[in-house]
C-alpha positions in Angstrom: 7.7 -7.0 16.7 4.1 -6.1 16.7 2.8 -2.5 15.7 -0.1 -2.6 14.2 -3.1 -5.9 15.6 -6.4 -5.5 15.2 -8.7 -8.1 17.6 -12.3 -9.4 16.5 -12.8 -6.4 14.3 -16.3 -4.8 13.7 -17.6 -1.3 11.8 -20.6 0.1 10.4 -21.6 3.9 9.3 -25.0 3.9 11.3 -26.4 2.2 13.7 -29.2 0.5 11.6 -26.8 -0.2 9.1 -25.5 -3.3 8.2 -21.1 -3.9 9.1 -19.1 -3.0 6.6 -16.1 -4.9 8.1 -16.7 -8.4 10.0 -14.5 -9.8 12.7 -11.0 -9.2 11.0 -7.9 -10.6 13.7 -4.8 -9.6 11.7 -1.2 -8.8 12.7 1.5 -6.2 11.0 4.8 -6.6 11.9 7.1 -4.1 12.5 9.1 -3.6 8.7 6.0 -5.3 7.3 5.1 -5.2 3.2 1.6 -6.0 3.9 -1.0 -5.5 0.1 -4.5 -5.8 0.4 -6.6 -6.6 -1.9 -10.5 -6.7 -2.5 -13.3 -5.6 -5.4 -14.7 -2.4 -4.7 -16.8 -1.7 -1.9 -15.3 -5.0 0.0 -14.5 -2.8 2.2 -10.8 -2.9 2.1 -10.9 1.5 2.4 -13.2 1.5 5.5 -10.2 -0.5 6.8 -7.6 1.3 6.0 -8.9 4.3 7.7 -8.7 1.9 11.1 -5.7 1.9 11.6 -4.3 5.4 11.6 -7.9 6.0 13.8 -9.5 8.1 11.6 -12.8 5.8 12.4 -12.8 3.9 15.4 -14.4 0.6 15.7 -17.8 -0.4 16.3 -17.1 -3.6 18.4 -13.5 -5.6 19.1 -10.0 -3.1 19.4 -7.1 -1.2 17.0 -3.8 -1.9 18.6 -0.7 0.3 17.8 2.6 0.5 19.1 0.1 -1.1 22.6 -1.9 1.9 22.7 -6.2 0.9 21.6 -7.6 3.8 18.8 -10.9 3.5 21.2 -9.1 5.0 23.6 -8.6 8.6 23.0 -6.2 10.3 24.5 -4.2 7.5 22.4 -5.4 9.2 18.8 -3.0 11.9 19.2 0.2 9.8 19.1 -1.2 7.6 16.9 -1.5 9.6 14.3 2.1 10.6 14.7 3.5 7.8 13.7 0.9 7.2 11.3 0.8 8.7 7.7 -1.6 7.2 4.8 -1.5 8.8 0.7 -4.7 8.5 -0.8 -5.1 8.1 -4.8 -5.9 11.2 -5.8 -3.1 14.0 -4.5 -4.9 16.8 -5.1 -6.6 15.7 -2.3 -3.6 16.3 -0.2 -2.0 18.8 -2.1 -2.5 21.6 0.5 -0.4 24.8 -0.9 0.9 26.3 -4.3 4.7 25.9 -4.1 6.6 22.0 -4.0 8.1 23.5 -0.8 5.8 24.7 0.9 3.2 21.8 0.8 5.9 19.6 2.2 6.9 21.9 4.6 2.9 21.8 6.3 2.9 19.5 8.3 6.2 20.5 10.1 5.1 24.0 10.5 2.5 22.4 12.7 4.5 20.6 14.9 6.4 24.0 15.5 9.5 22.1 14.3 12.8 24.6 13.5 13.1 27.0 10.6 16.8 25.6 9.7 15.4 21.8 11.0 12.3 22.1 7.8 14.4 23.1 5.5 17.1 20.2 6.1 14.0 17.9 6.1 12.1 19.4 2.9 15.4 19.1 0.9 16.0 15.5 2.1 12.6 14.2 1.6 12.6 15.3 -1.8 15.3 13.8 -2.9 14.3 10.5 -1.7 11.1 10.5 -3.4 13.7 12.1 -6.3 11.7 15.7 -6.6 14.9 16.8 -5.6 15.3 20.7 -8.0 11.9 21.2 -7.3 11.3 22.8 -4.6 9.9 26.2 -6.0 7.9 24.5 -8.9 3.5 25.6 -8.6 2.1 21.8 -7.3 -1.1 22.7 -10.1 2.1 22.5 -13.0 3.4 18.8 -12.0 2.0 15.8 -13.5 0.3 12.9 -11.3 3.0 11.0 -10.6 5.0 14.0 -9.8 2.3 15.8 -7.4 1.8 11.8 -5.3 5.5 12.1 -5.3 4.9 15.4 -3.2 2.6 14.3 -1.7 4.4 11.3 0.1 6.6 13.6 0.6 4.9 15.1 3.0 3.8 12.3 4.2 7.4 10.9 4.7 8.8 14.3 6.5 7.0 13.6 9.5 8.8 10.9 9.9 6.1 8.3 9.8 6.6 4.3 11.2 4.5 3.5 9.6 2.4 4.2 6.0 -0.8 3.4 4.3 -1.5 4.2 1.2 -5.0 4.0 -0.4 -4.8 3.2 -4.2 -1.9 5.7 -4.5 -1.1 4.7 -7.9 -4.6 5.0 -9.6 -4.4 7.6 -11.1 -1.2 7.1 -12.6 0.4 5.7 -15.8 2.1 3.1 -16.1 5.6 4.6 -15.8 4.2 6.9 -13.1 3.3 3.7 -11.0 6.7 2.1 -11.1 7.8 5.4 -9.9 5.9 5.9 -6.9 6.4 1.4 -6.2 10.2 1.7 -6.1 10.0 4.1 -3.9 7.4 2.7 -1.5 9.5 -0.3 -1.5 12.8 1.8 -0.7 11.2 3.0 2.1 10.2 -1.2 3.0 13.6 -1.6 2.8 14.7 1.4 5.1 12.1 -0.1 8.0 9.0 1.4 7.1 6.2 -0.9 7.8 3.5 -0.7 4.8 0.1 -1.5 3.9 -0.8 -0.8 0.2 -4.4 -0.6 -0.9 -4.1 -2.0 -4.5 -6.0 -3.0 -7.3 -3.1 -3.9 -9.4 -1.7 -7.0 -8.8 1.4 -6.7 -9.7 2.0 -4.5 -6.8 0.6 -6.7 -4.3 2.9 -9.8 -5.9 6.2 -7.1 -4.6 4.4 -7.3 -1.3 5.6 -9.5 1.3 2.3 -10.2 2.8 -1.0 -10.4 0.6 -4.6 -9.9 2.6 -7.7 -10.8 0.3 -11.0 -8.8 1.4 -14.6 -9.8 0.1 -18.0 -8.4 2.0 -16.0 -7.0 4.9 -13.8 -10.0 5.6 -10.1 -11.6 5.6 -11.5 -14.3 2.4 -7.1 -15.4 2.5 -3.6 -14.0 3.6 -0.8 -14.9 3.2 3.1 -14.6 0.8 2.0 -13.5 -2.8 3.0 -17.3 -3.8 0.3 -18.6 -1.8 -2.3 -16.0 -2.7 -1.7 -16.0 -6.0 -2.2 -19.9 -6.8 -5.2 -20.1 -6.1 -6.6 -17.7 -8.7 -9.9 -19.3 -8.8 -11.1 -17.9 -6.0 -9.6 -14.7 -6.6 -11.5 -15.2 -10.0 -14.7 -15.5 -8.0 -14.8 -12.7 -6.3 -13.6 -10.5 -9.4 -10.5 -9.8 -8.6 -7.5 -11.2 -11.4 -3.8 -12.4 -10.4 -0.9 -11.0 -11.6 -0.5 -11.3 -15.6 2.9 -13.8 -15.8 0.9 -15.9 -13.1 -1.6 -16.1 -15.7 0.5 -17.2 -18.5 1.7 -19.4 -16.2 -1.5 -21.4 -15.9 -2.3 -21.3 -19.7 0.7 -23.4 -20.1 -0.2 -25.3 -17.7 -3.8 -25.6 -19.2 -2.0 -26.7 -22.4 0.3 -29.8 -20.6 3.4 -28.0 -20.2 4.9 -28.3 -16.3 5.8 -24.3 -15.3 5.3 -23.5 -12.0 2.3 -21.6 -10.5 4.3 -19.5 -8.1 6.3 -16.9 -10.7 5.2 -13.6 -10.6 7.2 -11.2 -11.7 8.2 -10.3 -16.0 11.8 -11.3 -15.0 10.7 -14.8 -13.4 8.0 -15.4 -16.0 11.0 -14.1 -18.5 13.4 -17.2 -16.8 10.8 -19.8 -17.0 10.1 -19.4 -20.5 14.2 -19.3 -21.9 14.3 -22.6 -20.1 11.6 -23.9 -22.0 13.3 -22.8 -24.8 16.7 -24.1 -23.7 14.7 -27.2 -23.4 13.4 -27.2 -26.8 16.6 -26.4 -28.7 18.4 -29.2 -27.0 15.5 -31.8 -27.9 16.4 -30.6 -31.5 
């Protein structure tokens, strides 16, 4: 089932300005996990803001669960079904206590107090923050703050979760923790749209969309997209480190697959090469 459809989407911020988004046509299915890549200024964050109607098209259409974002009467229902997590959790956390922040949106939706209590506790447990209900938000680490920000969105039970570089300010451990949370929600059927600069994160998605100069340059499975290393590097992007290593081995005349994306797959390929070498000896 198609949840999001963009039809000939164009956007510019002013009437006399240049188009930031140019003729994007994209379908996103229920339960999909899309990673959107692109250098700074490629239009990926502007595109993401169209998917929850923060912005509406200058030309074209964005259809969310059958509702057109150009029609103002649809905006409330659209925004109820979509949650968005931003790069800096400090810009999203508004309460001084963890449980109050997670409960904020639910209170505005007039959810019953008993249901709020249950939802807050369940959601904090889902993101690995169980026991932090009474903690001051300003005393949390960057990774913990991002978990709370995600919890605040997930508490509203969105069908679609958009994350705009949610790990950009985190250390490697924090990035790994947040990605595990994202994949867990996707496994439960939530549609994920992840804007990221990290190739290793994009490699974990089901589909990768690469944007350049406001347009979709290439899209497909991670294996397909990252095999086009030359194309990606031509616009200032890289490929996952494991894939890069496979390209380097190929250049040395060693036959290895180029579809390797993860560290575990990379280790398996190298182990196989070493075992073959030992057999020859």
